[in-house]
Backbone bond lengths (Angstrom), bond angles and torsions (degrees), N, CA, C in turn:
res aa  C-N    CA-C-N  psi(-1)  N-CA   C-N-CA  omega(-1)  CA-C   N-CA-C  phi
1 X - - - 1.449 - - 1.533 111.14 -
2 X 1.338 117.79 -42.59 1.460 120.31 -179.45 1.518 112.13 -59.86
3 X 1.334 117.38 -41.01 1.460 120.78 -179.10 1.533 110.31 -63.79
4 X 1.321 117.25 -41.70 1.455 119.75 178.75 1.523 111.51 -65.29
5 X 1.321 116.86 -39.27 1.465 119.54 177.19 1.525 111.27 -64.91
6 X 1.320 116.50 -40.33 1.457 119.70 177.68 1.532 110.09 -63.93
7 X 1.335 117.54 -42.05 1.468 121.21 177.55 1.526 110.47 -61.28
8 X 1.326 115.88 -39.47 1.448 121.56 177.77 1.529 110.12 -59.60
9 X 1.314 116.35 -49.34 1.457 121.59 -179.83 1.524 111.36 -63.64
10 X 1.335 117.13 -41.68 1.462 121.60 178.85 1.524 110.37 -62.09
11 X 1.317 116.99 -41.91 1.456 121.77 -179.67 1.524 110.72 -64.82
12 X 1.329 116.63 -42.33 1.461 120.35 178.22 1.526 109.80 -61.68
13 X 1.324 116.47 -43.60 1.460 121.48 179.55 1.519 110.30 -59.78
14 X 1.326 117.41 -46.07 1.467 121.30 -179.41 1.522 110.26 -61.70
15 X 1.329 117.23 -41.22 1.456 119.77 -179.11 1.521 111.13 -65.71
16 X 1.328 117.38 -35.31 1.460 120.21 -177.86 1.521 112.59 -80.91
17 X 1.313 118.32 -26.12 1.459 120.22 -174.06 1.519 112.90 -99.63
18 X 1.317 118.33 2.07 1.458 120.59 -177.47 1.530 110.49 -75.13
19 X 1.304 114.97 116.47 1.458 122.07 177.05 1.518 106.94 -96.30
20 X 1.312 116.96 142.93 1.462 120.74 178.70 1.519 109.29 -113.20
21 X 1.334 114.50 146.43 1.459 121.31 179.59 1.519 109.00 -121.27
22 X 1.310 115.00 146.70 1.456 121.50 179.15 1.520 108.30 -139.48
23 X 1.340 116.11 133.47 1.460 120.42 174.71 1.522 107.81 -110.33
24 X 1.315 116.76 145.08 1.453 122.12 -177.18 1.527 109.58 -115.48
25 X 1.327 116.89 88.28 1.477 121.08 -178.33 1.532 111.09 -58.07
26 X 1.298 115.69 137.51 1.458 121.05 177.61 1.525 114.35 85.97
27 X 1.328 117.65 -10.29 1.468 121.03 176.89 1.524 106.98 -92.41
28 X 1.327 116.68 114.04 1.463 122.31 -178.35 1.522 109.39 -119.03
29 X 1.338 115.55 130.58 1.453 120.30 -175.10 1.522 110.08 -148.73
30 X 1.337 116.35 165.79 1.464 120.67 167.84 1.529 106.83 -72.32
31 X 1.334 116.91 170.27 1.461 119.46 -179.04 1.525 111.33 -61.89
32 X 1.337 117.65 -46.17 1.471 120.86 179.51 1.530 111.52 -61.32
33 X 1.328 116.89 -40.86 1.465 120.30 177.38 1.527 110.94 -65.17
34 X 1.331 116.92 -37.53 1.468 121.12 178.66 1.526 110.72 -65.17
35 X 1.345 116.83 -40.21 1.476 120.74 176.36 1.526 109.37 -57.84
36 X 1.329 117.19 -47.68 1.472 121.82 -179.12 1.522 111.10 -65.92
37 X 1.323 117.36 -39.34 1.467 122.09 178.91 1.533 110.29 -58.08
38 X 1.321 116.72 -45.98 1.470 120.46 179.86 1.526 111.18 -67.54
39 X 1.333 117.51 -39.09 1.467 120.26 176.32 1.519 110.05 -59.70
40 X 1.337 116.41 -43.30 1.466 120.78 179.76 1.526 111.88 -61.97
41 X 1.319 117.14 -26.82 1.460 121.83 179.86 1.532 112.35 -89.93
42 X 1.348 116.33 -0.11 1.456 120.50 178.78 1.524 114.17 90.08
43 X 1.329 116.88 15.06 1.462 120.68 179.82 1.505 111.21 -130.67
44 X 1.306 114.78 -153.66 1.463 121.15 174.77 1.521 107.79 -144.70
45 X 1.313 115.96 160.70 1.456 120.72 179.01 1.526 108.88 -54.80
46 X 1.322 117.05 135.44 1.469 122.52 -171.44 1.522 112.68 -57.77
47 X 1.325 115.32 134.44 1.466 123.35 171.99 1.517 106.79 -150.73
48 X 1.331 117.30 168.08 1.461 121.24 -169.41 1.523 111.06 -130.65
49 X 1.319 115.60 131.31 1.460 120.73 176.46 1.526 110.84 -77.22
50 X 1.332 116.40 -29.36 1.462 119.96 -174.67 1.525 109.86 -157.11
51 X 1.330 115.32 177.05 1.462 121.70 -177.58 1.522 111.86 -62.34
52 X 1.323 118.03 -35.61 1.464 119.51 -178.49 1.529 111.25 -64.71
53 X 1.332 117.75 -38.13 1.460 119.16 175.77 1.528 110.75 -67.45
54 X 1.323 116.74 -40.02 1.461 120.59 177.16 1.531 109.94 -60.20
55 X 1.330 117.23 -44.58 1.467 121.10 179.47 1.528 111.24 -62.62
56 X 1.322 116.59 -38.20 1.465 120.18 177.61 1.535 110.21 -63.99
57 X 1.324 116.22 -40.89 1.468 120.95 177.62 1.535 110.42 -61.24
58 X 1.333 116.82 -39.41 1.474 120.69 179.99 1.526 112.56 -60.33
59 X 1.332 117.14 -25.93 1.462 120.72 178.91 1.522 112.07 -63.93
60 X 1.328 118.11 -17.91 1.467 121.64 176.50 1.528 112.16 -75.25
61 X 1.346 116.88 -9.52 1.468 122.08 -172.36 1.525 110.95 52.00
62 X 1.333 116.01 54.81 1.463 119.17 -173.54 1.527 113.28 -68.44
63 X 1.317 114.41 145.91 1.461 121.76 173.14 1.526 107.06 -90.41
64 X 1.328 117.37 -168.77 1.474 119.74 178.42 1.521 108.40 -59.76
65 X 1.318 114.97 121.74 1.462 120.04 -175.07 1.521 110.60 -149.79
66 X 1.324 115.23 151.22 1.453 120.23 174.77 1.513 109.75 -70.86
67 X 1.326 115.64 145.97 1.455 122.84 170.56 1.518 108.39 -118.26
68 X 1.310 115.99 158.74 1.466 121.98 -174.74 1.509 114.22 -82.77
69 X 1.309 117.48 53.52 1.455 121.72 177.02 1.517 110.76 -131.47
70 X 1.334 115.16 146.93 1.452 120.00 179.86 1.526 109.53 -154.24
71 X 1.328 115.16 149.89 1.470 119.83 172.18 1.531 109.83 -117.56
72 X 1.338 116.47 28.04 1.469 120.55 -177.00 1.530 112.67 -68.98
73 X 1.323 118.67 -25.24 1.466 121.09 179.23 1.520 110.71 -76.52
74 X 1.339 116.31 -42.51 1.457 122.04 -178.51 1.532 108.24 -144.86
75 X 1.310 116.82 105.75 1.473 121.85 -175.99 1.525 110.98 -49.78
76 X 1.337 114.78 125.17 1.458 121.02 178.22 1.524 114.23 93.30
77 X 1.332 117.47 -11.41 1.469 121.20 176.04 1.524 107.99 -105.85
78 X 1.316 115.41 103.87 1.463 121.37 -175.34 1.515 110.01 -90.14
79 X 1.330 115.27 123.49 1.457 122.35 178.70 1.522 109.19 -125.65
80 X 1.327 115.15 154.13 1.461 119.64 176.91 1.520 109.69 -73.11
81 X 1.335 115.97 170.87 1.465 120.50 176.50 1.527 110.43 -62.35
82 X 1.326 117.66 -18.88 1.473 122.51 176.13 1.524 111.22 -90.38
83 X 1.337 117.49 5.80 1.466 124.70 -179.40 1.528 112.41 65.03
84 X 1.335 115.55 34.26 1.458 121.46 176.81 1.523 108.97 -110.81
85 X 1.340 115.61 156.48 1.457 117.69 174.07 1.522 107.43 -69.18
86 X 1.318 116.57 156.35 1.458 119.72 -173.39 1.519 111.92 -143.72
87 X 1.326 115.21 160.38 1.460 121.57 176.28 1.532 108.11 -76.71
88 X 1.326 116.31 128.25 1.465 121.66 -179.27 1.524 109.42 -124.63
89 X 1.310 116.36 140.41 1.463 121.28 176.53 1.530 106.94 -134.66
90 X 1.331 115.10 95.12 1.456 122.50 -170.50 1.521 112.82 -83.47
91 X 1.334 114.98 149.29 1.466 121.60 166.14 1.519 107.82 -67.36
92 X 1.308 116.74 158.96 1.466 121.22 179.36 1.532 110.40 -56.65
93 X 1.328 116.50 132.59 1.456 121.67 178.34 1.524 114.77 80.41
94 X 1.303 117.13 4.66 1.464 121.35 -178.29 1.526 110.05 -109.29
95 X 1.290 118.61 154.90 1.464 127.21 -7.08 1.523 110.84 -75.79
96 X 1.317 115.83 145.75 1.466 118.29 -177.30 1.531 113.22 -120.49
97 X 1.329 117.94 -6.64 1.460 122.06 -179.42 1.540 110.65 48.48
98 X 1.316 115.93 44.59 1.459 123.20 -174.74 1.528 111.00 -53.96
99 X 1.305 116.34 123.98 1.473 124.44 -178.18 1.532 113.34 58.50
100 X 1.307 117.54 18.18 1.470 122.26 178.22 1.514 113.69 74.45
101 X 1.300 115.99 152.67 1.465 121.07 173.72 1.513 115.79 81.38
102 X 1.330 118.58 11.61 1.464 119.43 175.04 1.534 107.61 -88.85
103 X 1.309 114.86 88.20 1.463 120.85 -172.08 1.521 114.26 -110.10
104 X 1.327 118.05 1.24 1.464 120.27 -176.80 1.523 110.51 -119.94
105 X 1.316 115.08 152.20 1.461 122.38 -173.06 1.526 110.49 -97.26
106 X 1.327 114.75 123.28 1.463 120.57 177.40 1.528 108.33 -118.88
107 X 1.316 115.49 146.36 1.461 121.93 -179.29 1.522 109.76 -108.63
108 X 1.315 115.80 141.40 1.462 123.24 172.06 1.532 113.09 66.51
109 X 1.312 117.38 30.76 1.461 121.21 178.74 1.529 110.99 -57.99
110 X 1.311 115.37 -42.95 1.471 120.85 -178.36 1.529 112.21 -94.91
111 X 1.321 118.52 5.39 1.468 121.54 -178.19 1.517 112.67 74.69
112 X 1.339 117.24 23.88 1.464 121.15 -174.41 1.532 113.77 -115.86
113 X 1.337 117.62 13.11 1.466 122.66 -179.36 1.528 113.01 58.83
114 X 1.324 116.34 33.84 1.464 121.91 177.99 1.526 109.02 -127.58
115 X 1.322 116.27 178.36 1.464 122.02 -173.81 1.520 112.53 -106.74
116 X 1.332 113.74 155.61 1.452 122.18 -177.84 1.526 107.44 -146.60
117 X 1.337 117.41 146.37 1.461 118.65 170.74 1.527 107.73 -84.18
118 X 1.335 116.48 146.72 1.456 120.70 -172.79 1.515 109.17 -151.35
119 X 1.301 116.65 157.86 1.467 120.91 178.48 1.534 109.37 -68.96
120 X 1.315 115.66 132.96 1.465 121.81 -171.73 1.531 113.34 -67.04
121 X 1.329 117.95 -20.07 1.464 119.90 -178.68 1.532 112.74 -88.81
122 X 1.335 117.30 -3.77 1.463 119.88 173.68 1.532 109.42 -70.37
123 X 1.313 116.00 168.44 1.460 122.14 -176.66 1.535 109.44 -107.77
124 X 1.334 115.91 133.46 1.475 122.02 175.87 1.524 108.13 -150.25
125 X 1.307 115.89 175.80 1.457 122.06 179.46 1.530 111.64 -71.41
126 X 1.325 114.43 175.00 1.460 121.79 -177.94 1.522 109.56 -121.17
127 X 1.322 116.22 128.03 1.462 122.71 173.11 1.522 107.36 -130.38
128 X 1.321 116.32 130.26 1.463 121.12 -175.83 1.522 111.36 -113.84
129 X 1.302 113.70 157.16 1.462 124.05 177.82 1.528 106.93 -115.85
130 X 1.324 115.76 133.88 1.462 121.35 178.93 1.511 108.97 -123.15
131 X 1.326 115.65 123.18 1.460 121.63 178.21 1.516 108.78 -76.33
132 X 1.325 115.82 148.83 1.463 118.79 177.63 1.520 110.73 -72.13
133 X 1.308 115.50 161.62 1.455 120.44 172.92 1.520 108.02 -59.24
134 X 1.303 118.03 141.62 1.457 121.65 -178.69 1.529 111.36 -103.65
135 X 1.318 116.94 35.89 1.456 122.95 179.84 1.523 109.67 -81.11
136 X 1.338 118.80 120.69 1.463 119.34 -178.26 1.523 113.54 -73.33
137 X 1.332 118.82 -8.09 1.458 120.97 177.92 1.522 110.13 -91.77
138 X 1.320 115.82 80.00 1.458 121.69 -179.88 1.516 108.12 -96.95
139 X 1.311 116.70 132.90 1.451 120.20 176.77 1.516 109.70 -91.73
140 X 1.307 115.79 134.20 1.453 122.35 178.06 1.526 106.23 -112.04
141 X 1.325 117.69 128.22 1.460 119.83 -177.48 1.520 111.09 -90.51
142 X 1.328 114.96 163.71 1.459 121.99 178.80 1.528 109.94 -59.17
143 X 1.331 117.31 -35.44 1.465 120.56 -179.39 1.523 111.77 -62.58
144 X 1.310 116.97 -31.22 1.455 120.92 -176.86 1.526 112.62 -82.89
145 X 1.324 118.48 -30.46 1.468 122.43 177.27 1.518 107.48 -128.77
146 X 1.330 117.62 96.05 1.461 119.94 -177.71 1.521 111.33 -57.35
147 X 1.340 115.23 136.46 1.453 120.33 175.90 1.512 114.77 90.50
148 X 1.317 118.22 -5.10 1.460 120.37 -179.92 1.524 109.91 -115.07
149 X 1.302 115.31 148.48 1.452 120.53 171.60 1.522 106.64 -78.30
150 X 1.321 116.47 178.89 1.467 119.65 178.29 1.526 109.13 -77.00
151 X 1.349 115.42 130.82 1.459 121.57 -179.14 1.521 110.13 -123.45
152 X 1.314 115.43 159.57 1.453 121.13 168.66 1.519 107.53 -107.24
153 X 1.347 116.33 149.83 1.462 120.19 179.53 1.523 109.99 -59.03
154 X 1.298 116.02 -52.46 1.455 119.46 -175.94 1.525 109.37 -101.52
155 X 1.310 116.43 94.99 1.458 121.99 175.73 1.513 107.31 -149.73
156 X 1.291 116.72 174.56 1.459 119.60 -177.25 1.520 111.70 -91.67
157 X 1.334 117.43 10.65 1.464 118.70 -177.96 1.526 111.87 -77.80
158 X 1.298 115.31 173.04 1.457 123.21 -174.39 1.534 112.45 -60.86
159 X 1.327 118.11 -38.20 1.467 119.47 -175.94 1.528 110.91 -66.07
160 X 1.341 117.56 -37.07 1.462 119.81 177.13 1.537 110.21 -61.23
161 X 1.316 115.94 -46.64 1.457 120.95 -179.00 1.525 110.72 -60.20
162 X 1.329 117.57 -42.11 1.464 120.35 -179.61 1.528 111.37 -67.66
163 X 1.311 117.28 -39.96 1.472 119.38 177.45 1.525 108.92 -61.98
164 X 1.326 115.96 -45.95 1.466 119.94 -179.47 1.522 111.05 -60.53
165 X 1.328 116.66 -47.08 1.463 120.59 -173.26 1.520 113.97 -80.24
166 X 1.336 117.98 -37.84 1.461 120.88 -170.75 1.523 114.49 -104.92
167 X 1.325 118.54 -20.35 1.460 119.57 -169.71 1.521 114.64 -122.55
168 X 1.310 117.56 9.71 1.453 118.21 -179.27 1.523 111.45 -60.15
169 X 1.335 117.29 -34.78 1.466 119.25 179.24 1.528 111.40 -63.87
170 X 1.322 118.27 -32.61 1.462 121.06 177.88 1.531 110.58 -69.56
171 X 1.334 115.72 -28.53 1.456 120.34 178.25 1.532 110.33 -70.61
172 X 1.325 117.70 -22.88 1.455 121.65 -179.10 1.528 112.10 -55.53
173 X 1.344 117.64 -30.43 1.465 119.34 -178.87 1.525 112.25 -66.94
174 X 1.319 116.50 -13.35 1.457 120.89 178.42 1.523 112.09 -90.15
175 X 1.334 115.73 1.84 1.462 120.64 -175.01 1.534 110.55 -50.25
176 X 1.299 115.79 135.27 1.460 120.82 179.52 1.515 112.95 97.05
177 X 1.342 118.29 -12.99 1.458 120.03 178.23 1.521 109.57 -92.08
178 X 1.327 116.67 157.92 1.456 120.05 176.54 1.517 110.50 -64.25
179 X 1.331 116.98 -34.81 1.459 120.17 178.39 1.517 110.48 -60.61
180 X 1.321 117.32 -44.91 1.469 121.86 178.52 1.525 109.66 -58.90
181 X 1.320 116.21 -46.82 1.459 121.16 -178.56 1.526 110.90 -60.43
182 X 1.344 117.20 -46.76 1.457 121.27 179.70 1.521 111.38 -63.09
183 X 1.336 116.67 -44.65 1.464 120.49 -177.91 1.522 110.25 -67.53
184 X 1.334 117.22 -40.00 1.460 120.68 179.44 1.531 110.29 -61.26
185 X 1.350 116.77 -42.16 1.462 120.17 177.43 1.521 111.47 -62.91
186 X 1.335 116.33 -41.82 1.462 120.49 178.85 1.515 110.66 -62.65
187 X 1.356 116.84 -43.64 1.456 120.83 -179.13 1.532 111.10 -66.32
188 X 1.322 116.65 -36.37 1.460 120.96 -178.37 1.522 111.92 -69.09
189 X 1.308 116.49 -40.28 1.473 118.58 -176.10 1.516 112.61 -90.58
190 X 1.349 116.42 -13.35 1.464 118.80 -176.45 1.506 109.58 77.12
191 X 1.304 116.17 175.16 1.460 120.63 -177.91 1.525 110.36 -98.71
192 X 1.328 116.72 151.39 1.471 120.45 179.02 1.512 111.71 -63.23
């Protein structure tokens, strides 16, 4: 039973933390225009929290495109458009701030699936990042957890009680995420 509950919790975590990336072939913009383009689409210019997100982005087979990173606030300190630290995979010799003013992050400049610093007024493609819905009521189907009926995270059934009582420490690894915050609030107030 414990293993199935842990799998349940792991599956919920994966569903809540899955970021999606989209590239828009043929759309060419400056970095600032690309930031606005992604905002208009309900996302932000693509950036990566870790290697797994970067690898997922690579599955798009992206061409030269802007990424949501900049060191314009503090030269050499690269932050995402959300002002968070980010996973970076630089081309050899990069970032080099060549001739000064290369403050924006471009991907695949050399056709090598790596990153380069570039002048923000140059033109490149647009790739956006979309955060998942942060709704704590995720439905898990029987196909995803063999032997269980469909459950909701926050309900008065037995699985909710076991997650609350036995697995809260496993939820601690999600600390700092919106999912953690939502689940912690649900656990604190109990279910209706």
